C-alpha positions as a printed Julia matrix, in Angstrom:
272×3 Matrix{Float64}:
  90.36  104.3   133.54
  90.96  103.4   130.4
  88.42  103.75  127.23
  88.16  101.8   124.51
  86.45  102.24  120.59
  86.44   99.15  118.36
  84.91   98.94  114.67
  84.17   95.21  112.93
  84.62   93.95  109.65
  83.33   90.99  108.15
  79.81   90.19  110.26
  77.55   90.18  106.84
  76.51   86.32  105.72
  79.11   84.67  103.49
  82.48   86.19  105.17
  85.38   84.63  105.06
  86.63   86.2   108.38
  85.17   88.54  110.67
  87.34   91.08  113.18
  86.82   93.46  115.7
  90.13   95.94  116.43
  90.71   99.22  117.82
  92.86  100.91  120.38
  92.26  101.37  124.15
  94.16  104.36  126.01
  93.54  106.6   128.51
  90.87  110.04  127.97
  94.05  112.44  127.93
  96.31  110.98  125.25
  92.25  109.65  123.06
  92.12  113.88  123.16
  95.65  114.34  121.96
  95.27  111.67  118.86
  91.48  112.87  117.68
  93.85  116.56  117.85
  95.97  114.91  115.29
  94.21  112.91  113.0
  91.78  115.63  112.44
  94.95  117.69  111.91
  96.18  115.24  109.04
  92.62  114.5   107.48
  92.88  118.77  107.37
  96.28  119.16  105.64
  94.88  116.37  102.74
  91.42  118.62  102.61
  89.76  115.81  103.92
  86.19  116.83  106.06
  86.43  114.53  109.13
  82.49  113.48  108.64
  83.97  112.14  104.98
  86.74  109.65  106.42
  86.05  105.89  105.87
  88.53  103.5   105.45
  87.57  101.46  102.55
  86.67  104.85  100.53
  90.23  106.56  100.89
  92.11  102.94  100.47
  90.46  102.04   97.6
  90.13  105.98   96.58
  86.21  105.65   96.05
  83.34  107.99   97.61
  85.12  111.3    97.7
  88.37  110.02   97.74
  87.66  108.61   93.91
  89.94  110.65   91.61
  92.93  110.33   94.3
  96.11  108.1    92.57
  97.63  105.31   94.96
 100.32  106.89   96.25
  98.67  110.18   97.63
  96.23  107.49   99.32
  99.08  105.85  100.71
 100.55  109.2   101.4
  97.48  110.37  103.76
  97.56  106.72  105.21
 100.82  107.36  106.7
 100.12  110.12  108.05
  97.41  108.87  109.99
  99.67  105.94  110.7
 101.84  108.18  112.59
  99.42  110.36  114.14
  98.19  107.13  115.9
 101.19  105.61  116.71
 102.87  108.58  118.04
 100.79  108.6   121.3
 100.1   105.84  124.16
  96.85  104.53  122.96
  97.22  100.26  122.22
  96.18   98.67  119.62
  93.7    95.53  120.03
  92.56   92.92  117.4
  91.05   89.58  117.17
  89.53   87.71  114.63
  88.7    83.94  113.59
  88.03   82.63  109.71
  84.59   81.91  109.74
  84.63   78.31  107.73
  87.22   77.44  110.53
  84.47   77.95  113.1
  81.99   76.33  112.0
  83.72   72.84  112.38
  83.52   72.85  115.62
  80.79   71.13  118.18
  77.42   72.8   118.86
  78.09   73.07  123.07
  82.27   73.78  121.5
  80.93   77.36  119.61
  78.8    78.11  122.57
  81.66   78.37  124.94
  83.95   80.31  122.14
  80.9    82.89  122.2
  79.86   83.36  125.67
  78.68   80.62  127.22
  80.69   79.43  130.87
  81.61   75.9   132.31
  80.72   75.53  135.73
  83.37   74.0   138.39
  81.47   70.67  137.3
  82.21   71.13  133.7
  78.17   71.86  132.78
  77.19   74.06  130.31
  76.24   77.6   132.0
  74.02   79.82  129.44
  73.17   79.82  125.74
  76.23   81.83  124.03
  75.74   81.87  120.23
  77.0    78.76  118.23
  75.38   80.26  115.14
  77.09   83.48  115.28
  81.13   83.57  114.87
  81.79   87.22  115.76
  80.85   86.78  119.44
  84.11   85.12  119.77
  86.64   87.78  118.99
  83.85   90.45  120.68
  84.54   88.8   124.07
  87.93   87.83  123.48
  88.84   91.65  122.81
  86.73   92.82  125.58
  89.03   90.44  128.22
  92.25   92.0   126.32
  90.87   95.41  126.49
  89.09   94.91  130.69
  92.88   93.28  131.62
  94.84   96.39  131.09
  92.37   98.42  133.89
  94.03   98.85  137.04
  92.34   96.87  139.9
  89.44   99.38  141.14
  89.22  101.15  137.23
  86.82  100.51  134.7
  86.92  100.12  130.97
  84.76  101.52  128.91
  83.77  100.76  125.17
  82.73  102.59  122.28
  81.35  101.55  118.72
  80.19  103.08  115.93
  75.56  103.87  116.61
  75.91  103.67  113.21
  77.34  100.09  112.57
  74.44   97.12  112.36
  76.65   95.34  115.07
  75.56   97.6   117.42
  72.65   96.53  119.0
  75.29   93.18  119.01
  77.56   94.53  121.04
  75.3    95.73  123.53
  73.46   92.32  123.95
  76.55   90.59  124.48
  78.32   92.98  126.96
  75.47   93.26  128.9
  76.04   89.3   129.09
  79.56   89.58  130.18
  79.0    92.28  132.18
  76.28   90.3   134.57
  78.34   88.01  135.0
  79.88   87.29  137.99
  82.43   84.62  137.38
  84.58   86.68  134.65
  87.92   87.35  135.56
  87.43   91.22  134.97
  83.77   91.69  136.33
  84.86   94.11  138.94
  86.31   96.04  135.36
  83.01   96.2   133.0
  82.13  100.11  132.34
  80.27  101.72  130.28
  79.59  100.87  126.83
  78.86  104.07  123.65
  77.8   104.13  120.38
  78.54  107.38  118.84
  78.63  109.02  115.02
  82.14  107.32  113.59
  81.29  110.38  111.71
  81.72  112.48  114.09
  84.65  110.68  116.5
  88.34  110.57  115.17
  88.57  107.09  117.26
  86.22  105.74  116.12
  88.12  106.55  112.27
  91.17  105.2   113.78
  89.39  102.01  114.76
  88.05  101.8   110.97
  91.15  102.21  109.56
  92.79   99.46  111.83
  90.32   97.1   111.45
  89.79   97.59  107.68
  94.06   96.57  107.33
  93.59   93.64  109.56
  90.28   92.25  107.97
  92.48   92.61  104.52
  94.86   91.14  105.75
  93.31   87.77  107.52
  91.88   87.51  103.38
  95.29   87.86  102.39
  96.19   84.05  104.63
  99.35   86.4   106.04
  97.85   86.25  108.95
 100.2    88.77  110.93
 102.77   86.17  111.73
 105.44   87.8   110.75
 106.35   91.39  111.06
 107.78   91.64  108.15
 105.03   90.27  106.56
 102.79   93.3   106.17
 102.76   96.49  104.63
 104.77   99.71  106.76
 101.54  101.47  107.57
  99.89   98.06  108.99
 103.09   97.64  111.07
 102.58  101.87  112.29
  99.37  101.49  113.38
 100.78   98.13  115.54
 103.63  100.06  116.65
 102.74  100.36  120.51
 101.16   96.53  120.32
 101.45   96.24  124.94
 101.46   92.4   124.14
 101.24   89.65  121.18
  98.41   88.02  122.27
  96.47   91.52  122.01
  96.29   90.58  118.44
  95.54   87.07  117.74
  93.63   85.2   114.6
  92.1    82.31  115.44
  92.19   79.38  113.08
  91.36   75.88  114.34
  94.55   75.88  115.75
  94.14   78.26  117.71
  91.15   77.2   118.77
  92.02   74.1   119.62
  94.41   76.13  121.67
  92.59   77.55  123.15
  90.15   75.28  124.41
  92.62   72.79  125.72
  93.5    75.25  128.7
  90.61   74.56  130.06
  91.43   71.58  132.59
  90.64   68.41  132.0
  88.24   67.79  134.76
  86.31   70.89  134.08
  85.32   69.73  130.47
  81.96   68.13  131.37
  79.85   69.03  128.72
  82.42   69.76  126.07
  83.69   66.37  126.2
  80.04   64.33  126.21
  79.07   67.11  122.79
  82.18   65.0   121.03
  81.22   61.76  122.04
  78.03   62.3   121.36
  79.02   63.29  117.48
């Protein structure tokens, strides 16, 4: 039984990238993380309900008047509180302009549609919403760690605008008997972020990963990112758990499909 707390950034119109990130682990570890998170905030006299990663990093809102040094000290403390426990980061993103370079059928496949054994597209996918591409990859990565006979449960902030999107797509994925981890889908929940330190940790990671995508660093090298990001990602289980999908990466994903199963994908390419 594992729980994943996830957040997203870049689902608004005009966003250059879309990222979904967070952490997964056992409930006992999550209780320890939440205690350490709250204790760290308390040392800096920050009420749990006032935490927002964007405000902390930009020293605005509750953090207005803070120096950059004080903000960095809190960021480092929170990152260490997370990394000291056995919860594991996962982050999947897609560059929006690269996503839209692909054909309609390819985008349908990347956002939830599946291929039948004969190569025909099953279900519609969500070709106009790049959000669904990293969403289903995050779900797949987390479920791959659930033991056989176990379940993975997912939690998003109820106050996030993507909540209905997440719930609908999760139901679609869960209802697909051909999903490689069809027997491991647990429940999906939407707690209040201001009352849930685990979601705040996901918010913190997501904000920094999204910023990293926009700067073009793409975490290709661990030396390319800040010490705070490296700490937040310290417990990563597999490099595939961190993936930024640009055009090259997406094409490599599509090439993994056996040629005999690419029927509708190839037909759509020929039509264009």
